[in-house]
All heavy atoms as an XYZ file, in Angstrom:
812
protein
N     119.384    115.647     90.366
C     119.480    114.990     91.671
C     120.694    114.039     91.582
O     120.900    113.339     90.585
C     118.209    114.201     91.898
C     118.236    113.329     93.170
S     116.714    112.500     93.538
C     115.898    113.726     94.499
N     121.490    114.031     92.639
C     122.672    113.196     92.663
C     122.317    111.764     93.054
O     121.280    111.514     93.612
C     123.676    113.768     93.659
O     123.244    113.664     94.952
N     123.206    110.866     92.784
C     123.062    109.474     93.175
C     122.929    109.340     94.658
O     122.075    108.609     95.213
C     124.106    108.539     92.587
C     124.027    108.587     91.046
C     123.967    107.174     93.107
C     125.161    107.846     90.408
N     123.726    110.066     95.416
C     123.706    110.010     96.883
C     122.406    110.503     97.379
O     121.836    109.982     98.411
C     124.852    110.705     97.512
O     124.836    112.070     97.172
N     121.800    111.531     96.757
C     120.494    111.989     97.178
C     119.398    110.978     96.885
O     118.470    110.808     97.712
C     120.183    113.311     96.395
N     119.546    110.264     95.824
C     118.575    109.158     95.497
C     118.690    108.078     96.603
O     117.663    107.602     97.126
C     118.838    108.562     94.140
C     118.546    109.562     93.025
C     118.075    107.243     93.912
C     119.049    109.155     91.674
N     119.895    107.708     96.965
C     120.095    106.687     98.028
C     119.542    107.187     99.380
O     118.892    106.422    100.120
C     121.538    106.360     98.084
C     122.173    105.649     96.928
C     123.667    105.462     97.060
C     121.553    104.291     96.633
N     119.738    108.445     99.697
C     119.225    109.025    100.918
C     117.743    109.033    100.965
O     117.137    108.743    101.976
C     119.818    110.459    101.149
C     121.273    110.412    101.592
O     121.773    109.429    102.060
N     121.927    111.541    101.311
N     117.081    109.398     99.860
C     115.666    109.466     99.785
C     115.110    108.016     99.934
O     114.117    107.795    100.646
C     115.205    110.078     98.460
O     115.689    111.362     98.370
C     113.663    110.077     98.342
N     115.718    107.043     99.218
C     115.238    105.708     99.358
C     115.434    105.135    100.747
O     114.530    104.451    101.299
C     115.975    104.813     98.344
N     116.525    105.474    101.418
C     116.740    105.035    102.768
C     115.714    105.656    103.687
O     115.197    104.939    104.587
C     118.202    105.428    103.208
O     119.114    104.819    102.342
C     118.437    104.981    104.626
N     115.404    106.900    103.542
C     114.395    107.540    104.443
C     113.049    106.875    104.221
O     112.252    106.718    105.138
C     114.351    109.068    104.298
O     113.802    109.368    103.016
N     112.770    106.527    102.902
C     111.514    105.803    102.647
C     111.429    104.477    103.299
O     110.426    104.026    103.813
N     112.588    103.740    103.288
C     112.639    102.443    103.948
C     112.387    102.559    105.440
O     111.617    101.784    106.055
C     113.987    101.750    103.668
C     114.280    101.274    102.279
C     115.766    100.976    102.086
C     113.431    100.130    101.913
N     113.023    103.574    106.072
C     112.786    103.777    107.530
C     111.370    104.218    107.836
O     110.848    103.777    108.855
C     113.786    104.829    108.010
C     115.325    104.401    107.974
C     116.191    105.614    108.309
C     115.526    103.231    108.919
N     110.745    104.966    106.930
C     109.387    105.358    107.140
C     108.461    104.158    107.129
O     107.540    104.022    107.972
C     108.958    106.411    106.066
N     108.679    103.240    106.163
C     107.888    102.057    106.092
C     108.080    101.184    107.261
O     107.141    100.452    107.756
C     108.095    101.349    104.748
C     107.772    102.201    103.552
C     106.418    102.883    103.678
O     105.390    102.373    104.055
N     106.426    104.174    103.322
N     109.344    101.122    107.754
C     109.615    100.339    108.963
C     108.736    100.830    110.110
O     108.207    100.028    110.913
C     111.088    100.424    109.271
C     111.509     99.603    110.483
C     113.013     99.750    110.764
O     113.647    100.635    110.228
N     113.564     98.920    111.620
N     108.693    102.160    110.291
C     107.879    102.715    111.355
C     106.367    102.377    111.202
O     105.683    102.101    112.154
C     108.064    104.246    111.412
C     107.308    104.861    112.594
C     107.672    106.286    112.779
C     108.975    106.322    113.534
N     108.998    107.211    114.690
N     105.919    102.362    109.948
C     104.524    101.962    109.675
C     104.225    100.506    110.153
O     103.215    100.257    110.794
C     104.167    102.094    108.202
C     103.887    103.518    107.761
C     103.577    103.572    106.353
N     102.222    103.021    106.049
C     101.776    102.749    104.779
N     102.531    102.901    103.780
N     100.556    102.211    104.659
N     105.167     99.659    109.813
C     105.021     98.266    110.221
C     105.083     98.129    111.722
O     104.278     97.360    112.360
C     106.075     97.354    109.565
C     106.116     95.944    110.157
C     105.888     97.298    108.034
N     105.952     98.869    112.350
C     106.058     98.814    113.868
C     104.759     99.295    114.464
O     104.234     98.651    115.390
C     107.217     99.675    114.309
C     107.309     99.830    115.811
C     107.938     98.802    116.547
C     106.728    100.953    116.464
C     108.020     98.895    117.932
C     106.828    100.994    117.886
C     107.450    100.007    118.582
O     107.496    100.073    119.927
N     104.235    100.382    114.002
C     102.985    100.900    114.522
C     101.824     99.937    114.348
O     100.967     99.720    115.240
C     102.627    102.272    113.986
C     103.532    103.353    114.557
O     104.163    103.204    115.602
N     103.585    104.424    113.806
N     101.745     99.307    113.151
C     100.707     98.295    112.913
C     100.856     97.129    113.811
O      99.871     96.569    114.330
C     100.746     97.858    111.480
N     102.115     96.704    114.061
C     102.326     95.582    114.991
C     101.918     95.934    116.410
O     101.310     95.128    117.114
C     103.805     95.153    114.945
N     102.173     97.169    116.837
C     101.746     97.592    118.173
C     100.246     97.612    118.259
O      99.649     97.215    119.318
C     102.319     99.006    118.431
C     103.732     99.071    118.694
C     104.135     98.319    119.924
O     103.537     98.422    121.003
N     105.156     97.466    119.744
N      99.606     98.083    117.202
C      98.095     98.105    117.157
C      97.517     96.661    117.280
O      96.568     96.440    118.001
C      97.585     98.784    115.915
C      97.900    100.269    115.939
O      98.108    100.854    116.965
N      97.959    100.877    114.816
N      98.093     95.744    116.535
C      97.570     94.395    116.506
C      97.856     93.780    117.918
O      96.991     93.054    118.429
C      98.246     93.542    115.369
C      97.752     94.061    114.027
C      97.957     92.049    115.562
C      98.504     93.513    112.832
N      98.991     94.020    118.439
C      99.352     93.434    119.796
C      98.436     93.956    120.890
O      98.184     93.281    121.856
C     100.786     93.765    120.171
N      97.907     95.169    120.711
C      97.026     95.806    121.729
C      95.582     95.766    121.315
O      94.802     96.596    121.916
C      97.534     97.204    122.017
C      98.826     97.210    122.759
O      98.931     96.836    123.885
N      99.891     97.612    122.059
N      95.205     95.022    120.403
C      93.791     95.017    119.916
C      92.784     94.772    120.997
O      91.685     95.293    120.983
C      93.612     94.057    118.710
C      92.417     94.447    117.880
C      93.557     92.627    119.184
C      92.428     93.797    116.519
N      93.158     93.991    121.996
C      92.244     93.660    123.096
C      92.552     94.442    124.380
O      91.967     94.176    125.416
C      92.255     92.188    123.418
C      91.610     91.345    122.293
O      90.734     91.832    121.628
O      92.043     90.174    122.098
N      93.384     95.440    124.289
C      93.703     96.278    125.406
C      92.629     97.304    125.625
O      92.414     98.152    124.757
C      95.073     96.936    125.267
O      96.068     95.947    125.040
C      95.466     97.807    126.518
N      91.958     97.316    126.798
C      90.894     98.265    127.005
C      91.390     99.737    126.937
O      92.410    100.038    127.507
C      90.378     97.944    128.431
C      90.820     96.564    128.685
C      92.065     96.335    127.882
N      90.681    100.567    126.185
C      91.059    101.956    126.070
C      92.217    102.298    125.199
O      92.566    103.456    125.002
N      92.796    101.319    124.546
C      93.955    101.538    123.602
C      93.530    102.350    122.435
O      92.497    102.037    121.822
C      94.566    100.205    123.224
C      95.715    100.362    122.292
C      96.977    100.691    122.768
C      95.600    100.221    120.916
C      98.096    100.812    121.934
C      96.635    100.355    120.069
C      97.906    100.674    120.568
O      98.966    100.860    119.751
N      94.268    103.358    122.114
C      94.038    104.189    120.923
C      95.026    103.824    119.836
O      96.242    103.729    120.088
C      94.083    105.645    121.301
C      92.981    106.101    122.195
C      93.122    107.609    122.414
C      91.982    108.039    123.369
N      92.129    109.507    123.644
N      94.527    103.607    118.676
C      95.323    103.154    117.535
C      96.456    104.144    117.258
O      96.246    105.380    117.239
C      94.394    103.020    116.318
C      95.052    102.650    115.072
C      94.053    102.508    113.928
N      94.690    101.978    112.769
C      95.264    102.749    111.815
N      95.331    104.074    111.973
N      95.860    102.220    110.748
N      97.600    103.651    116.926
C      98.737    104.439    116.465
C      98.692    104.514    114.941
O      98.396    103.552    114.227
C     100.086    103.818    116.853
C     100.331    103.672    118.367
C     101.661    102.941    118.591
C     100.305    105.033    119.072
N      98.944    105.708    114.401
C      98.984    105.926    113.017
C     100.332    106.511    112.636
O     100.997    107.128    113.439
C      97.831    106.824    112.571
C      97.518    106.729    111.082
O      98.083    105.857    110.413
O      96.739    107.560    110.572
N     100.745    106.349    111.366
C     102.015    106.960    110.938
C     101.755    108.052    109.946
O     101.100    107.816    108.932
C     102.868    105.877    110.293
O     102.985    104.710    111.146
C     104.281    106.369    109.968
N     102.139    109.270    110.265
C     102.055    110.414    109.386
C     103.291    110.518    108.563
O     104.401    110.642    109.186
C     101.749    111.645    110.162
N     103.257    110.514    107.287
C     104.354    110.674    106.389
C     104.380    112.054    105.812
O     103.380    112.610    105.439
C     104.296    109.665    105.257
C     104.279    108.153    105.644
C     104.111    107.279    104.443
C     105.449    107.784    106.427
N     105.526    112.651    105.823
C     105.662    114.023    105.234
C     106.965    114.094    104.430
O     107.944    113.428    104.704
C     105.644    115.111    106.304
O     106.658    114.879    107.258
N     106.915    114.886    103.405
C     108.062    115.141    102.549
C     108.997    116.143    103.169
O     108.567    117.200    103.629
C     107.595    115.565    101.215
O     108.679    115.838    100.314
N     110.328    115.815    103.113
C     111.311    116.768    103.566
C     112.381    116.924    102.501
O     112.403    116.126    101.579
C     111.995    116.259    104.873
O     112.772    115.057    104.571
C     110.962    115.967    105.990
N     113.203    117.951    102.589
C     114.233    118.081    101.559
C     115.177    116.872    101.458
O     115.737    116.592    100.371
C     115.054    119.325    102.038
C     114.062    120.121    102.862
C     113.197    119.070    103.530
N     115.302    116.091    102.528
C     116.211    114.952    102.519
C     115.474    113.620    102.268
O     116.106    112.565    102.343
C     116.978    114.868    103.833
O     116.103    114.702    104.914
N     114.178    113.694    102.030
C     113.409    112.441    101.812
C     112.082    112.509    102.455
O     111.275    113.359    102.224
N     111.854    111.428    103.302
C     110.527    111.256    103.902
C     110.747    111.227    105.394
O     111.609    110.607    105.929
C     109.857    109.902    103.463
C     108.525    109.745    104.120
C     109.700    109.886    101.959
N     109.768    111.922    106.097
C     109.813    111.826    107.584
C     108.575    111.138    108.051
O     107.474    111.392    107.551
C     109.866    113.240    108.166
N     108.687    110.264    108.974
C     107.567    109.493    109.532
C     107.469    109.789    111.003
O     108.437    109.693    111.754
C     107.753    107.957    109.294
N     106.282    110.172    111.381
C     106.033    110.422    112.831
C     104.815    109.623    113.241
O     103.872    109.383    112.476
C     105.707    111.911    113.065
O     104.652    112.360    112.251
C     106.970    112.774    112.846
N     104.848    109.150    114.485
C     103.718    108.413    115.052
C     102.779    109.312    115.724
O     103.184    110.167    116.496
C     104.254    107.357    116.102
O     105.191    106.469    115.421
C     103.161    106.539    116.656
N     101.485    109.160    115.385
C     100.449    109.910    116.021
C      99.405    108.965    116.567
O      99.141    107.915    116.036
C      99.756    110.891    115.017
C     100.698    112.001    114.635
C      99.277    110.219    113.779
N      98.821    109.330    117.702
C      97.789    108.505    118.297
C      96.405    109.026    117.891
O      96.200    110.280    117.934
C      97.925    108.525    119.857
C      97.102    107.448    120.516
C      97.427    107.357    122.014
O      97.577    108.398    122.655
N      97.567    106.205    122.473
N      95.548    108.200    117.445
C      94.240    108.639    117.009
C      93.498    109.365    118.138
O      93.681    108.993    119.298
C      93.376    107.524    116.485
O      93.191    106.566    117.491
C      94.002    106.856    115.313
N      92.705    110.364    117.767
C      91.919    111.026    118.755
C      90.567    110.371    118.946
O      89.767    110.745    119.850
C      91.715    112.488    118.380
O      91.060    112.531    117.089
C      93.020    113.285    118.321
N      90.303    109.386    118.143
C      89.027    108.647    118.203
C      88.963    107.914    119.490
O      89.903    107.238    119.952
C      88.976    107.665    117.016
C      87.710    106.768    117.022
C      87.848    105.746    115.916
O      88.655    105.908    115.013
O      87.044    104.778    115.994
N      87.799    108.006    120.231
C      87.633    107.342    121.465
C      87.004    105.931    121.204
O      86.149    105.822    120.284
C      86.690    108.131    122.367
C      87.308    109.409    122.895
C      88.445    109.212    123.853
O      88.493    108.173    124.596
O      89.413    110.042    123.814
N      87.368    104.943    121.992
C      86.702    103.635    121.805
C      85.223    103.752    122.159
O      84.771    104.592    122.860
C      87.402    102.765    122.882
C      88.623    103.500    123.340
C      88.383    104.918    123.045
N      84.423    102.842    121.547
C      82.993    102.825    121.762
C      82.630    102.715    123.261
O      81.776    103.402    123.754
C      82.302    101.766    120.978
N      83.379    101.851    123.884
C      83.242    101.643    125.370
C      84.654    101.642    125.944
O      85.608    101.324    125.307
C      82.491    100.384    125.697
O      83.264     99.256    125.280
C      81.093    100.311    125.076
N      84.749    101.894    127.247
C      86.073    101.975    127.867
C      86.813    100.591    127.813
O      88.023    100.550    127.917
C      85.793    102.330    129.339
C      84.436    102.996    129.319
C      83.702    102.407    128.138
N      86.104     99.475    127.665
C      86.734     98.179    127.636
C      87.070     97.746    126.211
O      87.413     96.560    126.000
C      85.850     97.123    128.359
C      84.572     96.935    127.651
O      84.059     97.780    126.962
O      83.959     95.833    127.931
N      87.024     98.622    125.232
C      87.392     98.297    123.857
C      88.618     99.199    123.399
O      88.948    100.149    124.084
C      86.235     98.558    122.942
C      85.067     97.659    123.125
C      83.929     97.985    122.145
O      83.781     99.104    121.714
N      83.209     96.950    121.766
N      89.124     98.839    122.218
C      90.201     99.682    121.679
C      89.685    100.224    120.328
O      88.604     99.846    119.895
C      91.468     98.821    121.424
O      91.280     97.956    120.313
N      90.475    101.135    119.749
C      90.089    101.729    118.460
C      90.737    101.018    117.278
O      90.758    101.554    116.173
C      90.458    103.221    118.411
O      91.828    103.370    118.624
C      89.667    103.999    119.443
N      91.237     99.842    117.441
C      91.980     99.147    116.454
C      91.014     98.214    115.610
O      90.224     97.491    116.149
C      93.107     98.187    117.053
C      93.805     97.473    115.985
C      94.049     99.054    117.877
N      91.072     98.404    114.290
C      90.319     97.630    113.366
C      91.319     96.671    112.626
O      92.236     97.127    111.874
C      89.625     98.485    112.291
C      88.909     97.738    111.250
O      88.737     96.496    111.341
O      88.518     98.411    110.235
N      91.226     95.364    112.869
C      92.211     94.473    112.269
C      92.297     94.514    110.805
O      93.382     94.370    110.225
C      91.779     93.020    112.766
C      90.435     93.188    113.381
C      90.179     94.658    113.668
N      91.208     94.802    110.136
C      91.234     94.907    108.698
C      92.062     96.095    108.238
O      92.898     95.947    107.290
C      89.766     95.058    108.108
O      88.986     93.984    108.581
C      89.766     95.111    106.612
N      91.891     97.189    108.911
C      92.671     98.366    108.584
C      94.190     98.113    108.820
O      95.042     98.581    108.040
C      92.238     99.560    109.428
C      92.969    100.823    109.136
S      92.682    101.327    107.426
C      92.149    102.904    107.627
N      94.521     97.393    109.867
C      95.905     97.054    110.122
C      96.513     96.174    109.029
O      97.690     96.360    108.602
C      96.064     96.395    111.521
C      95.578     97.205    112.680
C      96.107     98.628    112.654
O      97.301     98.835    112.401
O      95.327     99.556    112.989
N      95.741     95.236    108.551
C      96.244     94.371    107.450
C      96.461     95.192    106.167
O      97.475     95.003    105.462
C      95.318     93.216    107.180
C      95.251     92.230    108.314
S      96.852     91.577    108.791
C      97.360     90.729    107.308
N      95.522     96.126    105.899
C      95.711     96.957    104.754
C      96.969     97.852    104.868
O      97.778     97.986    103.929
C      94.456     97.914    104.530
C      94.715     98.963    103.515
C      93.251     97.047    104.157
N      97.167     98.367    106.088
C      98.454     99.165    106.351
C      99.656     98.281    106.150
O     100.650     98.808    105.604
C      98.386     99.721    107.735
C      97.591    101.020    107.834
O      97.167    101.578    106.769
O      97.398    101.525    108.960
N      99.631     97.069    106.630
C     100.812     96.184    106.504
C     101.098     95.900    105.043
O     102.248     95.914    104.609
C     100.622     94.901    107.257
C     100.772     95.032    108.780
C     100.310     93.676    109.448
C     102.183     95.368    109.167
N     100.065     95.601    104.281
C     100.280     95.329    102.850
C     100.755     96.565    102.083
O     101.697     96.457    101.287
C      98.986     94.808    102.184
C      98.619     93.442    102.741
C      99.032     94.797    100.657
C      97.227     92.973    102.420
N     100.227     97.701    102.402
C     100.703     98.976    101.814
C     102.147     99.250    102.165
O     102.909     99.719    101.328
C      99.771    100.140    102.254
O     100.246    101.356    101.780
N     102.470     99.065    103.449
C     103.844     99.333    103.875
C     104.838     98.328    103.168
O     105.916     98.717    102.818
C     103.969     99.176    105.401
N     104.416     97.078    103.026
C     105.265     96.117    102.307
C     105.483     96.568    100.913
O     106.674     96.544    100.443
C     104.567     94.736    102.352
C     105.345     93.687    101.545
C     104.595     92.394    101.408
O     103.366     92.360    101.578
O     105.259     91.410    101.014
N     104.515     96.949    100.173
C     104.623     97.408     98.805
C     105.513     98.662     98.725
O     106.325     98.775     97.833
C     103.258     97.642     98.140
C     102.518     96.373     97.897
O     103.065     95.292     97.793
N     101.195     96.435     97.865
N     105.328     99.597     99.616
C     106.134    100.797     99.611
C     107.577    100.452     99.972
O     108.527    101.067     99.425
C     105.545    101.822    100.610
O     104.285    102.217    100.206
N     107.840     99.548    100.886
C     109.148     99.162    101.243
C     109.876     98.548    100.029
O     111.028     98.820     99.776
C     109.113     98.117    102.441
C     110.425     97.855    103.038
C     110.879     98.601    104.088
C     111.226     96.865    102.487
C     112.147     98.314    104.680
C     112.504     96.565    103.038
C     112.947     97.328    104.121
N     109.148     97.643     99.349
C     109.738     97.016     98.124
C     110.066     98.093     97.090
O     111.144     97.934     96.433
C     108.706     96.000     97.555
C     108.648     94.741     98.349
C     107.599     93.793     97.710
C     107.411     92.525     98.473
N     106.362     91.633     97.888
N     109.267     99.044     96.900
C     109.501    100.049     95.894
C     110.731    100.907     96.308
O     111.652    101.182     95.478
C     108.275    100.997     95.763
N     110.857    101.257     97.598
C     112.023    102.012     98.040
C     113.296    101.171     97.945
O     114.339    101.668     97.631
C     111.813    102.499     99.439
C     110.967    103.729     99.524
O     111.323    104.774     99.056
N     109.779    103.592    100.075
N     113.164     99.852     98.246
C     114.297     99.006     98.154
C     114.788     98.890     96.644
O     116.023     98.866     96.437
C     113.949     97.584     98.654
N     113.865     98.865     95.744
C     114.203     98.805     94.317
C     114.922    100.075     93.908
O     115.916    100.055     93.147
C     112.940     98.583     93.506
C     113.251     98.209     92.076
C     113.982     96.909     92.011
C     114.106     96.423     90.613
N     114.943     95.238     90.471
N     114.419    101.204     94.370
C     115.048    102.521     94.079
C     116.537    102.545     94.642
O     117.487    102.967     93.984
C     114.267    103.714     94.634
C     115.039    104.987     94.506
C     112.948    103.812     93.894
N     116.657    102.084     95.880
C     118.006    102.032     96.466
C     118.918    101.131     95.675
O     120.053    101.453     95.383
C     117.832    101.504     97.955
C     119.178    101.623     98.676
C     119.535    102.755     99.335
C     120.116    100.570     98.606
C     120.710    102.885    100.008
C     121.316    100.686     99.269
C     121.675    101.834     99.982
N     118.393     99.990     95.235
C     119.189     99.013     94.493
C     119.589     99.613     93.175
O     120.789     99.471     92.744
C     118.366     97.730     94.275
C     119.054     96.639     93.511
C     118.162     95.441     93.302
O     117.387     95.109     94.179
O     118.316     94.789     92.215
N     118.690    100.328     92.492
C     119.049    100.939     91.220
C     120.061    102.014     91.399
O     121.037    102.156     90.682
C     117.711    101.545     90.543
O     116.834    100.478     90.386
C     118.057    102.195     89.285
N     119.926    102.819     92.529
C     120.902    103.872     92.789
C     122.290    103.243     93.093
O     123.297    103.795     92.677
N     122.311    102.153     93.796
C     123.567    101.487     94.065
C     124.213    100.962     92.773
O     125.440    101.043     92.584
C     123.373    100.315     95.096
N     123.332    100.453     91.876
C     123.874     99.990     90.616
C     124.472    101.110     89.767
O     125.551    100.979     89.199
C     122.770     99.284     89.757
C     122.379     97.953     90.348
O     123.099     97.395     91.201
O     121.291     97.425     89.980
N     123.778    102.268     89.826
C     124.295    103.458     89.091
C     125.644    103.872     89.675
O     126.565    104.273     89.009
C     123.272    104.616     89.162
C     122.041    104.468     88.339
C     121.037    105.567     88.677
C     122.383    104.513     86.874
N     125.742    103.795     91.007
C     126.967    104.215     91.672
C     128.120    103.252     91.279
O     129.243    103.699     91.016
C     126.725    104.106     93.248
C     127.829    104.739     94.012
C     128.922    104.106     94.595
C     128.091    106.117     94.215
N     129.769    105.028     95.166
C     129.275    106.262     94.985
C     127.381    107.229     93.868
C     129.786    107.482     95.375
C     127.859    108.512     94.297
C     129.032    108.584     95.049
N     127.820    101.951     91.148
C     128.870    101.017     90.697
C     129.292    101.280     89.292
O     130.495    101.248     88.988
C     128.257     99.556     90.810
C     128.183     99.022     92.200
O     128.805     99.540     93.104
O     127.452     98.018     92.373
N     128.342    101.610     88.441
C     128.693    101.932     87.067
C     129.604    103.191     86.973
O     130.577    103.268     86.335
C     127.434    102.196     86.184
C     127.779    102.813     84.853
C     126.718    100.839     86.019
N     129.250    104.187     87.796
C     129.991    105.417     87.874
C     131.404    105.109     88.389
O     132.383    105.623     87.815
C     129.341    106.404     88.812
C     129.990    107.749     88.937
C     130.036    108.520     87.594
C     129.265    108.558     89.967
N     131.569    104.321     89.361
C     132.857    103.954     89.906
C     133.682    103.200     88.894
O     134.909    103.366     88.777
C     132.746    103.158     91.166
C     132.219    103.932     92.387
S     133.406    105.221     92.859
C     132.698    106.688     92.234
N     133.049    102.326     88.087
C     133.743    101.560     87.048
C     134.264    102.514     85.952
O     135.397    102.383     85.531
C     132.795    100.532     86.417
O     132.304     99.648     87.444
C     133.466     99.730     85.375
N     133.425    103.434     85.582
C     133.818    104.459     84.579
C     134.991    105.307     85.105
O     135.896    105.586     84.374
C     132.620    105.319     84.188
C     131.618    104.616     83.413
S     130.031    105.533     83.185
C     130.597    107.144     82.619
N     134.959    105.645     86.332
C     135.994    106.467     86.884
C     137.329    105.731     86.961
O     138.387    106.329     86.733
C     135.567    106.859     88.306
C     136.480    107.863     89.012
C     136.398    109.219     88.409
C     137.240    110.210     89.208
N     137.470    111.387     88.481
N     137.292    104.439     87.245
C     138.538    103.628     87.336
C     139.178    103.447     86.004
O     140.414    103.368     85.898
C     138.196    102.252     87.878
C     137.881    102.253     89.369
C     137.556    100.890     89.865
C     137.068    100.881     91.304
N     136.571     99.589     91.750
N     138.392    103.448     84.928
C     138.929    103.233     83.591
C     139.655    104.444     83.039
O     140.511    104.353     82.162
C     137.789    102.846     82.641
C     137.204    101.481     82.909
O     137.895    100.705     83.556
O     136.080    101.233     82.445
N     139.352    105.616     83.618
C     140.003    106.833     83.122
C     141.461    106.997     83.550
O     142.054    106.677     84.370
C     139.225    108.046     83.587
C     137.911    108.149     82.773
O     137.794    107.634     81.724
O     137.035    108.884     83.260
């Protein structure tokens, strides 16, 4: 795997986690909206990294004046997205450091 592929994969991971945080924020903002259906983020592997798509749950609210949002689940999603974002950021940082080392070696030749 090339350094640029590592950077691309880490970038796609960062963007996927950004979408997870956005969806969780939408869910929290609409927690009291009657009939609101929770947004979820589906992550899938692609040759260029990670793809994130937003899907709306098919679960119906218990009553029409409720939503399907569970605040505890949203907090778990936010914490998970934060940890995943940090991991992808670390991979990107390491890839950038490797790139710098490679450029330094190339200049010395």
